[in-house]
SEFI-328028 format. One record per residue (C-alpha): residue number from 1; residue in one letter; x, y, z. Coordinates in nm, 3 decimals, decimal comma. Layout:
<nodes>
NODE     i   aa        c1        c2        c3
NODE   NUM    A         X         Y         Z
...
</nodes>
This chain:
<nodes>
NODE     i   aa        c1        c2        c3
NODE     1    M    -4,672     7,743    -3,445
NODE     2    K    -4,634     7,861    -3,116
NODE     3    F    -4,908     7,892    -2,844
NODE     4    Y    -4,934     8,085    -2,488
NODE     5    I    -5,112     7,928    -2,173
NODE     6    K    -5,319     8,285    -2,066
NODE     7    H    -5,484     8,141    -1,778
NODE     8    S    -5,504     7,758    -1,618
NODE     9    M    -5,717     7,610    -1,349
NODE    10    K    -5,866     7,252    -1,253
NODE    11    G    -6,022     7,128    -1,563
NODE    12    R    -6,011     7,488    -1,776
NODE    13    I    -5,727     7,639    -1,972
NODE    14    R    -5,720     7,884    -2,230
NODE    15    V    -5,426     7,904    -2,481
NODE    16    H    -5,347     8,190    -2,734
NODE    17    M    -5,215     8,117    -3,057
NODE    18    D    -4,902     8,332    -3,166
NODE    19    M    -5,094     8,515    -3,491
NODE    20    K    -5,229     8,807    -3,531
NODE    21    R    -5,520     8,709    -3,686
NODE    22    M    -5,753     8,364    -3,695
NODE    23    T    -6,005     8,325    -4,019
NODE    24    Y    -6,302     8,145    -3,942
NODE    25    K    -6,179     7,814    -4,135
NODE    26    Q    -5,859     7,815    -3,909
NODE    27    A    -6,094     7,867    -3,572
NODE    28    D    -6,316     7,603    -3,707
NODE    29    I    -6,042     7,356    -3,787
NODE    30    L    -5,902     7,445    -3,436
NODE    31    E    -6,212     7,350    -3,236
NODE    32    Y    -6,278     7,019    -3,475
NODE    33    Y    -5,917     6,911    -3,350
NODE    34    L    -5,987     7,038    -2,996
NODE    35    K    -6,295     6,851    -2,961
NODE    36    N    -6,184     6,495    -3,067
NODE    37    I    -5,905     6,542    -2,786
NODE    38    D    -6,027     6,282    -2,546
NODE    39    S    -6,152     6,355    -2,196
NODE    40    V    -6,213     6,722    -2,356
NODE    41    Y    -6,592     6,807    -2,336
NODE    42    E    -6,599     7,150    -2,408
NODE    43    V    -6,428     7,407    -2,654
NODE    44    K    -6,483     7,753    -2,750
NODE    45    V    -6,230     7,936    -2,987
NODE    46    Y    -6,227     8,270    -3,067
NODE    47    E    -6,127     8,435    -3,411
NODE    48    K    -6,045     8,766    -3,355
NODE    49    T    -5,830     8,712    -3,030
NODE    50    C    -5,678     8,379    -3,134
NODE    51    D    -5,766     8,261    -2,787
NODE    52    A    -5,935     7,881    -2,736
NODE    53    V    -6,067     7,765    -2,396
NODE    54    I    -6,072     7,447    -2,380
NODE    55    S    -6,287     7,262    -2,064
NODE    56    Y    -6,148     6,869    -1,972
NODE    57    T    -6,169     6,637    -1,756
NODE    58    N    -5,829     6,444    -1,817
NODE    59    D    -5,455     6,567    -1,692
NODE    60    K    -5,383     6,951    -1,820
NODE    61    N    -5,001     6,777    -1,967
NODE    62    Y    -5,221     6,529    -2,154
NODE    63    I    -5,435     6,861    -2,320
NODE    64    I    -5,117     7,014    -2,423
NODE    65    K    -4,883     6,795    -2,589
NODE    66    K    -5,198     6,692    -2,791
NODE    67    I    -5,167     7,071    -2,871
NODE    68    C    -4,777     7,048    -2,946
NODE    69    L    -4,886     6,744    -3,190
NODE    70    L    -5,118     6,971    -3,349
NODE    71    Y    -4,835     7,238    -3,418
NODE    72    T    -4,602     7,019    -3,481
NODE    73    S    -4,757     6,767    -3,709
NODE    74    P    -4,622     6,791    -4,104
NODE    75    S    -4,896     6,942    -4,347
</nodes>
C-alpha cells in the first residue's frame, strides 16, 4: 500500500493512504498502530479522505519509516 505526504511541518505530518475509501475498521486499526509509535502523542484518522494527521516529538524520518513498516509487513 502506498501513501503520500500531503503536508509536513515540524512536529506534525499529514499522510494520504492510496485507497479510494477506508472502512471504520481500517481507520481504527491505522489509528491504533500510529498511536503506538514512540514519540507520537496525537493521531487523527479521516476515513472519508483516507488521511491521517500525526503529531510527534521525534524525527520525521523515524515516523515515515514506521508507516512504511505497516505496509511492508506480511499480513
